[in-house]
N, CA, C, O and the ligand as a Tripos MOL2 file, in Angstrom:
@<TRIPOS>MOLECULE
protein
  185   183    47     0     0
PROTEIN
NO_CHARGES

@<TRIPOS>ATOM
      1 N           3.5280  -23.8070 -175.8440 N.3       1 MET1
      2 CA          3.2480  -22.3690 -175.8150 C.3       1 MET1
      3 C           1.8210  -22.1310 -176.2940 C.2       1 MET1
      4 O           1.2950  -22.8570 -177.1370 O.2       1 MET1
      5 N           1.2160  -21.0950 -175.7330 N.am      2 VAL2
      6 CA         -0.1460  -20.7030 -176.1000 C.3       2 VAL2
      7 C          -0.0850  -19.2700 -176.6240 C.2       2 VAL2
      8 O           0.6040  -18.4170 -176.0640 O.2       2 VAL2
      9 N          -0.8060  -19.0280 -177.6910 N.am      3 THR3
     10 CA         -0.8340  -17.6610 -178.2190 C.3       3 THR3
     11 C          -2.2500  -17.1220 -178.2360 C.2       3 THR3
     12 O          -3.2230  -17.8760 -178.2590 O.2       3 THR3
     13 N          -2.3450  -15.8200 -178.2230 N.am      4 THR4
     14 CA         -3.6320  -15.1270 -178.2580 C.3       4 THR4
     15 C          -4.4840  -15.6220 -179.4250 C.2       4 THR4
     16 O          -4.0090  -15.7560 -180.5530 O.2       4 THR4
     17 N          -5.7440  -15.8880 -179.1250 N.am      5 GLY5
     18 CA         -6.6760  -16.3510 -180.1430 C.3       5 GLY5
     19 C          -6.9270  -17.8450 -180.0820 C.2       5 GLY5
     20 O          -7.9110  -18.3340 -180.6390 O.2       5 GLY5
     21 N          -6.0380  -18.5850 -179.4030 N.am      6 GLU6
     22 CA         -6.2540  -20.0140 -179.2380 C.3       6 GLU6
     23 C          -7.2640  -20.2610 -178.1140 C.2       6 GLU6
     24 O          -7.5640  -19.3730 -177.3160 O.2       6 GLU6
     25 N          -7.7790  -21.4990 -178.0770 N.am      7 LYS7
     26 CA         -8.6460  -21.9100 -176.9790 C.3       7 LYS7
     27 C          -7.9690  -23.0760 -176.2630 C.2       7 LYS7
     28 O          -8.2910  -24.2390 -176.5100 O.2       7 LYS7
     29 N          -7.0370  -22.7570 -175.3810 N.am      8 PRO8
     30 CA         -6.1910  -23.7800 -174.7800 C.3       8 PRO8
     31 C          -6.8450  -24.5630 -173.6380 C.2       8 PRO8
     32 O          -6.2600  -25.5120 -173.1160 O.2       8 PRO8
     33 N          -8.0430  -24.1660 -173.2610 N.am      9 GLY9
     34 CA         -8.7280  -24.8920 -172.1810 C.3       9 GLY9
     35 C          -8.5320  -24.2000 -170.8430 C.2       9 GLY9
     36 O          -7.8630  -23.1740 -170.7270 O.2       9 GLY9
     37 N          -9.1590  -24.8210 -169.8240 N.am     10 LYS10
     38 CA         -9.0870  -24.2460 -168.4880 C.3      10 LYS10
     39 C          -7.6640  -24.2800 -167.9450 C.2      10 LYS10
     40 O          -6.9090  -25.2210 -168.1880 O.2      10 LYS10
     41 N          -7.3210  -23.2390 -167.2100 N.am     11 GLY11
     42 CA         -6.0000  -23.2430 -166.5860 C.3      11 GLY11
     43 C          -5.4910  -21.8380 -166.3430 C.2      11 GLY11
     44 O          -6.1410  -20.8450 -166.6690 O.2      11 GLY11
     45 N          -4.2970  -21.7890 -165.7570 N.am     12 THR12
     46 CA         -3.6270  -20.5220 -165.5220 C.3      12 THR12
     47 C          -2.4470  -20.4100 -166.4630 C.2      12 THR12
     48 O          -1.6510  -21.3390 -166.5940 O.2      12 THR12
     49 N          -2.3450  -19.2970 -167.0980 N.am     13 TYR13
     50 CA         -1.3200  -19.0640 -168.0980 C.3      13 TYR13
     51 C          -0.5060  -17.8300 -167.7170 C.2      13 TYR13
     52 O          -1.0250  -16.8720 -167.1440 O.2      13 TYR13
     53 N           0.7690  -17.8800 -168.0480 N.am     14 GLN14
     54 CA          1.6350  -16.7620 -167.6580 C.3      14 GLN14
     55 C           2.2560  -16.1380 -168.9080 C.2      14 GLN14
     56 O           2.7830  -16.8370 -169.7730 O.2      14 GLN14
     57 N           2.1830  -14.8390 -168.9800 N.am     15 CYS15
     58 CA          2.7720  -14.0870 -170.0940 C.3      15 CYS15
     59 C           4.2750  -14.3360 -170.1320 C.2      15 CYS15
     60 O           4.9550  -14.2320 -169.1110 O.2      15 CYS15
     61 N           4.7910  -14.6660 -171.3170 N.am     16 LYS16
     62 CA          6.2260  -14.9260 -171.4420 C.3      16 LYS16
     63 C           7.0270  -13.6410 -171.3360 C.2      16 LYS16
     64 O           8.2170  -13.6720 -171.0240 O.2      16 LYS16
     65 N           6.3900  -12.5280 -171.5910 N.am     17 SER17
     66 CA          7.0980  -11.2570 -171.5920 C.3      17 SER17
     67 C           7.1880  -10.6080 -170.2130 C.2      17 SER17
     68 O           8.2650  -10.1930 -169.7860 O.2      17 SER17
     69 N           6.0360  -10.5220 -169.5090 N.am     18 CYS18
     70 CA          6.0190   -9.7520 -168.2610 C.3      18 CYS18
     71 C           5.6520  -10.5830 -167.0410 C.2      18 CYS18
     72 O           5.7820  -10.1020 -165.9150 O.2      18 CYS18
     73 N           5.1970  -11.8200 -167.2320 N.am     19 GLY19
     74 CA          4.8820  -12.6680 -166.0960 C.3      19 GLY19
     75 C           3.4590  -12.5330 -165.5840 C.2      19 GLY19
     76 O           3.0780  -13.2080 -164.6270 O.2      19 GLY19
     77 N           2.6820  -11.6810 -166.2020 N.am     20 GLN20
     78 CA          1.2740  -11.5310 -165.8000 C.3      20 GLN20
     79 C           0.5420  -12.8480 -165.9760 C.2      20 GLN20
     80 O           0.7190  -13.5430 -166.9770 O.2      20 GLN20
     81 N          -0.2870  -13.1850 -164.9890 N.am     21 ARG21
     82 CA         -1.0470  -14.4280 -165.0810 C.3      21 ARG21
     83 C          -2.4520  -14.1480 -165.6060 C.2      21 ARG21
     84 O          -3.0820  -13.1490 -165.2610 O.2      21 ARG21
     85 N          -2.9210  -15.0670 -166.4550 N.am     22 VAL22
     86 CA         -4.2660  -14.9960 -167.0020 C.3      22 VAL22
     87 C          -4.9420  -16.3210 -166.7130 C.2      22 VAL22
     88 O          -4.4090  -17.3840 -167.0320 O.2      22 VAL22
     89 N          -6.1200  -16.2540 -166.1070 N.am     23 VAL23
     90 CA         -6.8560  -17.4650 -165.7770 C.3      23 VAL23
     91 C          -8.0130  -17.6490 -166.7650 C.2      23 VAL23
     92 O          -8.8400  -16.7550 -166.9440 O.2      23 VAL23
     93 N          -8.0540  -18.8090 -167.3950 N.am     24 LEU24
     94 CA         -9.1910  -19.1620 -168.2250 C.3      24 LEU24
     95 C          -9.9850  -20.2220 -167.4750 C.2      24 LEU24
     96 O          -9.4330  -21.2450 -167.0700 O.2      24 LEU24
     97 N         -11.2860  -19.9790 -167.2890 N.am     25 ASP25
     98 CA        -12.0780  -20.8910 -166.4660 C.3      25 ASP25
     99 C         -13.1250  -21.6350 -167.2730 C.2      25 ASP25
    100 O         -14.0280  -22.2470 -166.7010 O.2      25 ASP25
    101 N         -13.0190  -21.5920 -168.5870 N.am     26 ASP26
    102 CA        -13.9410  -22.3390 -169.4110 C.3      26 ASP26
    103 C         -13.2210  -22.8540 -170.6470 C.2      26 ASP26
    104 O         -12.3360  -22.1830 -171.1770 O.2      26 ASP26
    105 N         -13.5950  -24.0390 -171.1090 N.am     27 THR27
    106 CA        -12.8990  -24.6230 -172.2630 C.3      27 THR27
    107 C         -13.1430  -23.8340 -173.5430 C.2      27 THR27
    108 O         -12.4050  -23.9840 -174.5170 O.2      27 THR27
    109 N         -14.1750  -22.9950 -173.5430 N.am     28 THR28
    110 CA        -14.4790  -22.2130 -174.7450 C.3      28 THR28
    111 C         -13.8700  -20.8200 -174.7110 C.2      28 THR28
    112 O         -14.0200  -20.0510 -175.6610 O.2      28 THR28
    113 N         -13.1810  -20.4900 -173.6130 N.am     29 ASP29
    114 CA        -12.5590  -19.1710 -173.5230 C.3      29 ASP29
    115 C         -11.4050  -19.0430 -174.5220 C.2      29 ASP29
    116 O         -10.6100  -19.9660 -174.7050 O.2      29 ASP29
    117 N         -11.3420  -17.8980 -175.1460 N.am     30 THR30
    118 CA        -10.2510  -17.6080 -176.0710 C.3      30 THR30
    119 C          -9.1590  -16.8310 -175.3360 C.2      30 THR30
    120 O          -9.4430  -15.9120 -174.5680 O.2      30 THR30
    121 N          -7.9280  -17.2100 -175.5790 N.am     31 MET31
    122 CA         -6.7990  -16.5190 -174.9430 C.3      31 MET31
    123 C          -6.7630  -15.0580 -175.3890 C.2      31 MET31
    124 O          -6.6710  -14.7660 -176.5810 O.2      31 MET31
    125 N          -6.8350  -14.1430 -174.4190 N.am     32 PRO32
    126 CA         -6.7750  -12.7290 -174.7910 C.3      32 PRO32
    127 C          -5.3160  -12.2900 -174.8980 C.2      32 PRO32
    128 O          -4.4150  -13.0350 -174.5140 O.2      32 PRO32
    129 N          -5.0790  -11.0950 -175.4140 N.am     33 PRO33
    130 CA         -3.7350  -10.5460 -175.2840 C.3      33 PRO33
    131 C          -3.4430  -10.2930 -173.8160 C.2      33 PRO33
    132 O          -4.3720  -10.1830 -173.0150 O.2      33 PRO33
    133 N          -2.1790  -10.1970 -173.4480 N.am     34 CYS34
    134 CA         -1.8380   -9.9310 -172.0620 C.3      34 CYS34
    135 C          -2.4810   -8.6290 -171.6010 C.2      34 CYS34
    136 O          -2.3330   -7.6000 -172.2620 O.2      34 CYS34
    137 N          -3.2010   -8.6600 -170.4610 N.am     35 PRO35
    138 CA         -3.8610   -7.4510 -169.9770 C.3      35 PRO35
    139 C          -2.8830   -6.3940 -169.5030 C.2      35 PRO35
    140 O          -3.2500   -5.2320 -169.3300 O.2      35 PRO35
    141 N          -1.6420   -6.7960 -169.2930 N.am     36 LYS36
    142 CA         -0.6440   -5.8490 -168.7720 C.3      36 LYS36
    143 C           0.2220   -5.2510 -169.8820 C.2      36 LYS36
    144 O           0.4060   -4.0360 -169.9560 O.2      36 LYS36
    145 N           0.7520   -6.1300 -170.7460 N.am     37 CYS37
    146 CA          1.6880   -5.6370 -171.7510 C.3      37 CYS37
    147 C           1.2160   -5.8660 -173.1840 C.2      37 CYS37
    148 O           1.8710   -5.4370 -174.1340 O.2      37 CYS37
    149 N           0.0730   -6.5450 -173.3400 N.am     38 GLU38
    150 CA         -0.5410   -6.7710 -174.6510 C.3      38 GLU38
    151 C           0.2670   -7.6610 -175.5800 C.2      38 GLU38
    152 O           0.0560   -7.6470 -176.7930 O.2      38 GLU38
    153 N           1.1980   -8.4400 -175.0170 N.am     39 LYS39
    154 CA          1.9000   -9.4320 -175.8250 C.3      39 LYS39
    155 C           0.9920  -10.6480 -176.0160 C.2      39 LYS39
    156 O          -0.0770  -10.7310 -175.4110 O.2      39 LYS39
    157 N           1.4120  -11.5690 -176.8420 N.am     40 THR40
    158 CA          0.5130  -12.6380 -177.2620 C.3      40 THR40
    159 C           1.0340  -14.0550 -177.0220 C.2      40 THR40
    160 O           0.4640  -15.0230 -177.5240 O.2      40 THR40
    161 N           2.1200  -14.1740 -176.2520 N.am     41 GLU41
    162 CA          2.6740  -15.5130 -176.0090 C.3      41 GLU41
    163 C           2.6490  -15.8380 -174.5080 C.2      41 GLU41
    164 O           3.0740  -15.0390 -173.6740 O.2      41 GLU41
    165 N           2.1440  -17.0220 -174.1970 N.am     42 PHE42
    166 CA          1.9880  -17.4500 -172.8010 C.3      42 PHE42
    167 C           2.4440  -18.8990 -172.6550 C.2      42 PHE42
    168 O           2.5050  -19.6380 -173.6380 O.2      42 PHE42
    169 N           2.7580  -19.2940 -171.4490 N.am     43 HIS43
    170 CA          2.9330  -20.7100 -171.1760 C.3      43 HIS43
    171 C           2.0290  -21.0980 -170.0140 C.2      43 HIS43
    172 O           1.7280  -20.2840 -169.1420 O.2      43 HIS43
    173 N           1.6050  -22.3560 -170.0210 N.am     44 LYS44
    174 CA          0.6730  -22.8350 -169.0030 C.3      44 LYS44
    175 C           1.4360  -23.1350 -167.7210 C.2      44 LYS44
    176 O           2.4870  -23.7760 -167.7440 O.2      44 LYS44
    177 N           0.8920  -22.6630 -166.6010 N.am     45 ILE45
    178 CA          1.5590  -22.9130 -165.3270 C.3      45 ILE45
    179 C           0.6990  -23.7260 -164.3800 C.2      45 ILE45
    180 O           1.1820  -24.1540 -163.3320 O.2      45 ILE45
    181 N          -0.5500  -23.9490 -164.7160 N.am     46 ASN46
    182 CA         -1.4160  -24.6860 -163.8060 C.3      46 ASN46
    183 C          -2.6450  -25.2160 -164.5400 C.2      46 ASN46
    184 O          -3.4940  -25.8670 -163.9320 O.2      46 ASN46
    185 ZN          2.5000   -9.4790 -170.4040 Zn       47 ZN47
@<TRIPOS>BOND
     1     1     2 1
     2     2     3 1
     3     3     4 2
     4     3     5 am
     5     5     6 1
     6     6     7 1
     7     7     8 2
     8     7     9 am
     9     9    10 1
    10    10    11 1
    11    11    12 2
    12    11    13 am
    13    13    14 1
    14    14    15 1
    15    15    16 2
    16    15    17 am
    17    17    18 1
    18    18    19 1
    19    19    20 2
    20    19    21 am
    21    21    22 1
    22    22    23 1
    23    23    24 2
    24    23    25 am
    25    25    26 1
    26    26    27 1
    27    27    28 2
    28    27    29 am
    29    29    30 1
    30    30    31 1
    31    31    32 2
    32    31    33 am
    33    33    34 1
    34    34    35 1
    35    35    36 2
    36    35    37 am
    37    37    38 1
    38    38    39 1
    39    39    40 2
    40    39    41 am
    41    41    42 1
    42    42    43 1
    43    43    44 2
    44    43    45 am
    45    45    46 1
    46    46    47 1
    47    47    48 2
    48    47    49 am
    49    49    50 1
    50    50    51 1
    51    51    52 2
    52    51    53 am
    53    53    54 1
    54    54    55 1
    55    55    56 2
    56    55    57 am
    57    57    58 1
    58    58    59 1
    59    59    60 2
    60    59    61 am
    61    61    62 1
    62    62    63 1
    63    63    64 2
    64    63    65 am
    65    65    66 1
    66    66    67 1
    67    67    68 2
    68    67    69 am
    69    69    70 1
    70    70    71 1
    71    71    72 2
    72    71    73 am
    73    73    74 1
    74    74    75 1
    75    75    76 2
    76    75    77 am
    77    77    78 1
    78    78    79 1
    79    79    80 2
    80    79    81 am
    81    81    82 1
    82    82    83 1
    83    83    84 2
    84    83    85 am
    85    85    86 1
    86    86    87 1
    87    87    88 2
    88    87    89 am
    89    89    90 1
    90    90    91 1
    91    91    92 2
    92    91    93 am
    93    93    94 1
    94    94    95 1
    95    95    96 2
    96    95    97 am
    97    97    98 1
    98    98    99 1
    99    99   100 2
   100    99   101 am
   101   101   102 1
   102   102   103 1
   103   103   104 2
   104   103   105 am
   105   105   106 1
   106   106   107 1
   107   107   108 2
   108   107   109 am
   109   109   110 1
   110   110   111 1
   111   111   112 2
   112   111   113 am
   113   113   114 1
   114   114   115 1
   115   115   116 2
   116   115   117 am
   117   117   118 1
   118   118   119 1
   119   119   120 2
   120   119   121 am
   121   121   122 1
   122   122   123 1
   123   123   124 2
   124   123   125 am
   125   125   126 1
   126   126   127 1
   127   127   128 2
   128   127   129 am
   129   129   130 1
   130   130   131 1
   131   131   132 2
   132   131   133 am
   133   133   134 1
   134   134   135 1
   135   135   136 2
   136   135   137 am
   137   137   138 1
   138   138   139 1
   139   139   140 2
   140   139   141 am
   141   141   142 1
   142   142   143 1
   143   143   144 2
   144   143   145 am
   145   145   146 1
   146   146   147 1
   147   147   148 2
   148   147   149 am
   149   149   150 1
   150   150   151 1
   151   151   152 2
   152   151   153 am
   153   153   154 1
   154   154   155 1
   155   155   156 2
   156   155   157 am
   157   157   158 1
   158   158   159 1
   159   159   160 2
   160   159   161 am
   161   161   162 1
   162   162   163 1
   163   163   164 2
   164   163   165 am
   165   165   166 1
   166   166   167 1
   167   167   168 2
   168   167   169 am
   169   169   170 1
   170   170   171 1
   171   171   172 2
   172   171   173 am
   173   173   174 1
   174   174   175 1
   175   175   176 2
   176   175   177 am
   177   177   178 1
   178   178   179 1
   179   179   180 2
   180   179   181 am
   181   181   182 1
   182   182   183 1
   183   183   184 2
@<TRIPOS>SUBSTRUCTURE
     1 MET1         2 RESIDUE 1 A MET
     2 VAL2         6 RESIDUE 1 A VAL
     3 THR3        10 RESIDUE 1 A THR
     4 THR4        14 RESIDUE 1 A THR
     5 GLY5        18 RESIDUE 1 A GLY
     6 GLU6        22 RESIDUE 1 A GLU
     7 LYS7        26 RESIDUE 1 A LYS
     8 PRO8        30 RESIDUE 1 A PRO
     9 GLY9        34 RESIDUE 1 A GLY
    10 LYS10       38 RESIDUE 1 A LYS
    11 GLY11       42 RESIDUE 1 A GLY
    12 THR12       46 RESIDUE 1 A THR
    13 TYR13       50 RESIDUE 1 A TYR
    14 GLN14       54 RESIDUE 1 A GLN
    15 CYS15       58 RESIDUE 1 A CYS
    16 LYS16       62 RESIDUE 1 A LYS
    17 SER17       66 RESIDUE 1 A SER
    18 CYS18       70 RESIDUE 1 A CYS
    19 GLY19       74 RESIDUE 1 A GLY
    20 GLN20       78 RESIDUE 1 A GLN
    21 ARG21       82 RESIDUE 1 A ARG
    22 VAL22       86 RESIDUE 1 A VAL
    23 VAL23       90 RESIDUE 1 A VAL
    24 LEU24       94 RESIDUE 1 A LEU
    25 ASP25       98 RESIDUE 1 A ASP
    26 ASP26      102 RESIDUE 1 A ASP
    27 THR27      106 RESIDUE 1 A THR
    28 THR28      110 RESIDUE 1 A THR
    29 ASP29      114 RESIDUE 1 A ASP
    30 THR30      118 RESIDUE 1 A THR
    31 MET31      122 RESIDUE 1 A MET
    32 PRO32      126 RESIDUE 1 A PRO
    33 PRO33      130 RESIDUE 1 A PRO
    34 CYS34      134 RESIDUE 1 A CYS
    35 PRO35      138 RESIDUE 1 A PRO
    36 LYS36      142 RESIDUE 1 A LYS
    37 CYS37      146 RESIDUE 1 A CYS
    38 GLU38      150 RESIDUE 1 A GLU
    39 LYS39      154 RESIDUE 1 A LYS
    40 THR40      158 RESIDUE 1 A THR
    41 GLU41      162 RESIDUE 1 A GLU
    42 PHE42      166 RESIDUE 1 A PHE
    43 HIS43      170 RESIDUE 1 A HIS
    44 LYS44      174 RESIDUE 1 A LYS
    45 ILE45      178 RESIDUE 1 A ILE
    46 ASN46      182 RESIDUE 1 A ASN
    47 ZN47       185 GROUP 0 **** ****
């Protein structure tokens, strides 16, 4: 699981709450809160 504020690396992450996908395209990107529901837990899907 990935939470907001971590730097999980490049990839596509899906909000555990609403299913919204968030793409991080740089290893230094910080996981934001979900842009749709503002929850903070995601799992990596790609
Ligand atoms: Zn969400």
